[in-house]
Kinemage of the C-alpha trace (Angstrom):
@kinemage 1
@onewidth
@group {chain A} dominant
@subgroup {mainchain}
@vectorlist {calphas} color= white
{ca met a 1} P -5.596 11.798 -20.877
{ca thr a 2} L -2.939 9.804 -22.680
{ca asp a 3} L -0.431 7.613 -20.916
{ca val a 4} L 2.293 9.512 -19.080
{ca pro a 5} L 6.014 8.687 -18.935
{ca pro a 6} L 7.190 6.684 -15.921
{ca ile a 7} L 8.626 8.556 -12.971
{ca his a 8} L 12.060 7.381 -11.858
{ca trp a 9} L 11.455 7.656 -8.141
{ca tyr a 10} L 14.949 6.700 -7.033
{ca his a 11} L 16.270 9.706 -8.945
{ca val a 12} L 13.493 11.882 -7.501
{ca tyr a 13} L 14.155 10.846 -3.919
{ca arg a 14} L 17.923 11.083 -4.172
{ca asn a 15} L 18.446 14.131 -6.374
{ca ile a 16} L 15.326 16.293 -6.260
{ca lys a 17} L 13.641 15.822 -2.906
{ca lys a 18} L 16.810 14.813 -1.006
{ca val a 19} L 14.918 12.111 0.891
{ca lys a 20} L 16.787 10.124 3.521
{ca leu a 21} L 17.440 6.668 2.077
{ca glu a 22} L 19.073 4.964 5.065
{ca phe a 23} L 16.659 4.253 7.900
{ca thr a 24} L 17.076 3.618 11.612
{ca glu a 25} L 14.652 2.311 14.216
{ca ala a 26} L 13.966 5.894 15.278
{ca asp a 27} L 12.732 6.733 11.782
{ca val a 28} L 9.876 4.234 11.870
{ca glu a 29} L 7.785 6.229 14.349
{ca gly a 30} L 8.180 9.238 12.100
{ca phe a 31} L 6.874 7.200 9.177
{ca tyr a 32} L 3.767 6.435 11.205
{ca gln a 33} L 3.156 10.115 11.890
{ca gln a 34} L 3.495 10.894 8.178
{ca asp a 35} L 0.903 8.313 7.143
{ca lys a 36} L -1.102 7.931 10.359
{ca ala a 37} L -4.583 8.011 8.784
{ca leu a 38} L -3.653 5.468 6.117
{ca ile a 39} L -1.939 3.086 8.533
{ca asp a 40} L -4.742 3.372 11.101
{ca glu a 41} L -7.326 2.537 8.441
{ca val a 42} L -5.370 -0.548 7.340
{ca cys a 43} L -5.176 -1.622 10.976
{ca arg a 44} L -8.898 -0.994 11.509
{ca leu a 45} L -9.682 -3.478 8.744
{ca thr a 46} L -7.177 -6.134 9.803
{ca ser a 47} L -5.883 -8.023 12.809
{ca pro a 48} L -2.274 -8.856 13.720
{ca gly a 49} L -0.967 -11.661 11.528
{ca glu a 50} L -3.293 -10.936 8.615
{ca lys a 51} L -1.896 -10.309 5.145
{ca val a 52} L -1.715 -6.853 3.587
{ca leu a 53} L -0.205 -5.641 0.332
{ca glu a 54} L 1.462 -2.276 -0.245
{ca ala a 55} L 1.127 -1.604 -3.976
{ca gly a 56} L 3.675 0.968 -5.079
{ca cys a 57} L 5.703 0.694 -1.893
{ca gly a 58} L 8.613 2.933 -2.860
{ca leu a 59} L 10.910 2.908 0.187
{ca cys a 60} L 8.456 0.710 2.170
{ca arg a 61} L 8.006 3.244 4.953
{ca ala a 62} L 4.377 2.346 5.729
{ca ser a 63} L 5.186 -1.351 5.322
{ca phe a 64} L 7.923 -1.157 7.949
{ca val a 65} L 5.486 0.418 10.413
{ca leu a 66} L 2.802 -2.194 9.783
{ca ala a 67} L 5.196 -5.126 10.033
{ca lys a 68} L 7.339 -4.012 12.984
{ca his a 69} L 4.857 -2.084 15.139
{ca arg a 70} L 1.481 -3.536 14.111
{ca gln a 71} L 2.451 -7.186 13.430
{ca arg a 72} L 0.778 -7.378 10.032
{ca asp a 73} L 2.025 -9.882 7.436
{ca val a 74} L 3.173 -7.396 4.789
{ca thr a 75} L 4.057 -7.866 1.150
{ca ala a 76} L 5.437 -4.748 -0.568
{ca ile a 77} L 5.659 -4.389 -4.338
{ca asp a 78} L 7.069 -1.809 -6.717
{ca ile a 79} L 8.391 -1.698 -10.291
{ca asp a 80} L 11.481 0.385 -9.508
{ca asp a 81} L 14.488 -1.911 -9.006
{ca ser a 82} L 16.620 0.818 -7.426
{ca leu a 83} L 13.994 1.598 -4.797
{ca leu a 84} L 13.564 -2.082 -4.021
{ca gln a 85} L 17.318 -2.410 -3.458
{ca val a 86} L 17.173 0.471 -0.957
{ca ala a 87} L 14.156 -1.103 0.757
{ca arg a 88} L 15.933 -4.448 1.088
{ca arg a 89} L 18.988 -2.806 2.636
{ca asn a 90} L 16.783 -1.030 5.163
{ca gln a 91} L 14.914 -4.262 5.812
{ca lys a 92} L 18.166 -5.848 7.005
{ca val a 93} L 18.973 -2.884 9.255
{ca leu a 94} L 15.480 -2.826 10.766
{ca gly a 95} L 15.142 -6.595 11.035
{ca ser a 96} L 11.769 -6.435 9.318
{ca ser a 97} L 9.967 -9.535 8.049
{ca ile a 98} L 8.156 -7.901 5.123
{ca thr a 99} L 8.229 -9.605 1.732
{ca ile a 100} L 9.632 -7.243 -0.899
{ca gln a 101} L 9.243 -8.081 -4.576
{ca lys a 102} L 9.103 -6.501 -7.993
{ca ala a 103} L 5.598 -6.394 -9.440
{ca asp a 104} L 3.305 -4.069 -11.359
{ca ala a 105} L 0.128 -3.110 -9.489
{ca ser a 106} L -1.759 -2.997 -12.780
{ca ser a 107} L -1.024 -6.679 -13.470
{ca leu a 108} L -1.360 -8.799 -10.325
{ca ala a 109} L -3.065 -11.859 -11.829
{ca gly a 110} L -0.704 -14.825 -11.849
{ca ile a 111} L 1.392 -13.302 -9.066
{ca phe a 112} L -1.085 -13.424 -6.173
{ca glu a 113} L -4.129 -15.557 -5.486
{ca lys a 114} L -7.636 -14.188 -5.574
{ca gln a 115} L -8.387 -12.462 -2.240
{ca glu a 116} L -4.959 -13.435 -0.922
{ca phe a 117} L -4.812 -10.249 1.151
{ca val a 118} L -7.268 -8.578 3.471
{ca val a 119} L -6.118 -5.108 2.380
{ca ala a 120} L -4.150 -3.679 -0.518
{ca phe a 121} L -3.039 -0.118 0.187
{ca ser a 122} L -1.045 2.789 -1.194
{ca gly a 123} L -0.212 6.334 -0.209
{ca gly a 124} L 0.471 9.038 -2.765
{ca val a 125} L 0.572 6.715 -5.769
{ca leu a 126} L -2.595 6.901 -7.846
{ca glu a 127} L -2.449 10.643 -8.514
{ca his a 128} L 0.449 9.923 -10.883
{ca tyr a 129} L -1.769 7.954 -13.303
{ca thr a 130} L -4.504 8.567 -15.858
{ca asp a 131} L -8.151 7.700 -15.175
{ca asp a 132} L -7.964 4.443 -17.129
{ca ala a 133} L -4.766 3.378 -15.392
{ca ile a 134} L -6.224 4.170 -11.952
{ca ile a 135} L -9.310 2.080 -12.658
{ca lys a 136} L -7.202 -0.816 -13.928
{ca ile a 137} L -4.944 -0.737 -10.866
{ca leu a 138} L -7.878 -0.627 -8.443
{ca lys a 139} L -9.586 -3.550 -10.178
{ca glu a 140} L -6.397 -5.583 -9.976
{ca glu a 141} L -5.978 -4.761 -6.284
{ca leu a 142} L -9.595 -5.692 -5.558
{ca arg a 143} L -8.967 -9.000 -7.288
{ca val a 144} L -6.329 -9.914 -4.710
{ca ala a 145} L -7.692 -8.114 -1.619
{ca gln a 146} L -11.023 -7.714 0.130
{ca tyr a 147} L -10.377 -3.999 0.691
{ca val a 148} L -8.325 -1.345 -1.049
{ca val a 149} L -7.245 1.670 0.993
{ca phe a 150} L -5.408 4.642 -0.481
{ca thr a 151} L -4.618 8.296 0.003
{ca val a 152} L -4.234 10.912 -2.728
{ca pro a 153} L -3.591 14.651 -2.486
{ca ile a 154} L -6.401 16.908 -3.638
{ca gly a 155} L -6.417 20.169 -5.532
{ca ser a 156} L -5.945 23.044 -3.088
{ca lys a 157} L -3.778 26.138 -2.694
{ca arg a 158} L -1.891 24.464 0.129
{ca asn a 159} L -1.115 21.417 -2.004
{ca glu a 160} L -0.101 23.476 -5.017
{ca lys a 161} L 2.450 25.192 -2.801
{ca tyr a 162} L 3.575 21.934 -1.147
{ca phe a 163} L 3.985 20.046 -4.427
{ca asn a 164} L 5.962 22.773 -6.147
{ca asp a 165} L 8.052 20.562 -8.430
{ca ser a 166} L 8.107 19.171 -11.965
{ca ile a 167} L 6.788 15.704 -11.095
{ca phe a 168} L 3.630 14.687 -12.924
{ca arg a 169} L 0.695 14.403 -10.556
{ca arg a 170} L -2.991 15.222 -10.753
{ca leu a 171} L -4.233 17.364 -7.872
{ca leu a 172} L -7.900 16.645 -8.471
{ca pro a 173} L -10.863 17.965 -6.470
{ca pro a 174} L -12.858 15.368 -4.510
{ca lys a 175} L -15.704 15.406 -7.045
{ca glu a 176} L -13.297 14.204 -9.731
{ca trp a 177} L -12.256 11.263 -7.558
{ca gln a 178} L -15.930 10.489 -6.996
{ca arg a 179} L -16.357 10.412 -10.765
{ca ile a 180} L -13.382 8.082 -11.256
{ca leu a 181} L -14.698 5.756 -8.523
{ca glu a 182} L -18.313 5.594 -9.746
{ca gly a 183} L -18.084 1.884 -10.553
{ca phe a 184} L -16.564 0.879 -7.213
{ca asn a 185} L -18.008 0.025 -3.805
{ca val a 186} L -16.765 3.034 -1.844
{ca lys a 187} L -16.905 2.475 1.932
{ca lys a 188} L -14.963 5.551 3.071
{ca phe a 189} L -14.308 8.860 1.359
{ca glu a 190} L -13.003 11.566 3.656
{ca lys a 191} L -10.649 14.506 3.667
{ca ile a 192} L -7.617 14.306 5.924
{ca arg a 193} L -4.861 16.782 6.675
{ca ser a 194} L -1.278 16.007 7.598
{ca arg a 195} L 1.725 17.246 5.633
{ca his a 196} L -0.779 18.171 2.934
{ca glu a 197} L -4.498 17.840 2.189
{ca asp a 198} L -5.525 14.352 1.091
{ca leu a 199} L -8.450 12.062 0.527
{ca leu a 200} L -8.540 8.789 2.426
{ca ile a 201} L -10.557 6.275 0.431
{ca thr a 202} L -11.563 2.688 1.200
{ca leu a 203} L -13.066 0.353 -1.375
{ca glu a 204} L -14.565 -3.086 -0.758
{ca ser a 205} L -14.642 -5.867 -3.322
């Protein structure tokens, strides 16, 4: 596949999906329920106080859970300035200590030290990229973290109905993700079901 045009997620959240952009304390528990498997896996691999990186944080929902309710030292990065502004406003409301900064997950060298984090994680990010871009991002994340944990939706009738929009994403079957990950040290590869049907994958450097 060739490179795909960038997705302007602030526009998507505000105008297409009508996502709530102003958070309260009560919202954080809901964020945990949405991404329970991902957050639990990050917590399984880390202890309170240890450093984790959310790569492609968007609105920082999982980061807020990990920082406020699980006491992880969270850095959250994204390339969308508008989303980062929303995240920073919510950070003030929630009193969260996460570090929010603009950065590209495909180019982390020079921004973070080698193995600076225990875990780099993302939820619903990598399916928006080509094979080559996915591999590049994962290699960069494994450069700065011991583990990489991510979720991606798979190809299924339920997901095709759930993701009924014009946003570019690849709903690949598990065997295609196995092919993409052939060169990586895969420690976990399992199907999970929440709002939709996903794979939960853990890689070790």
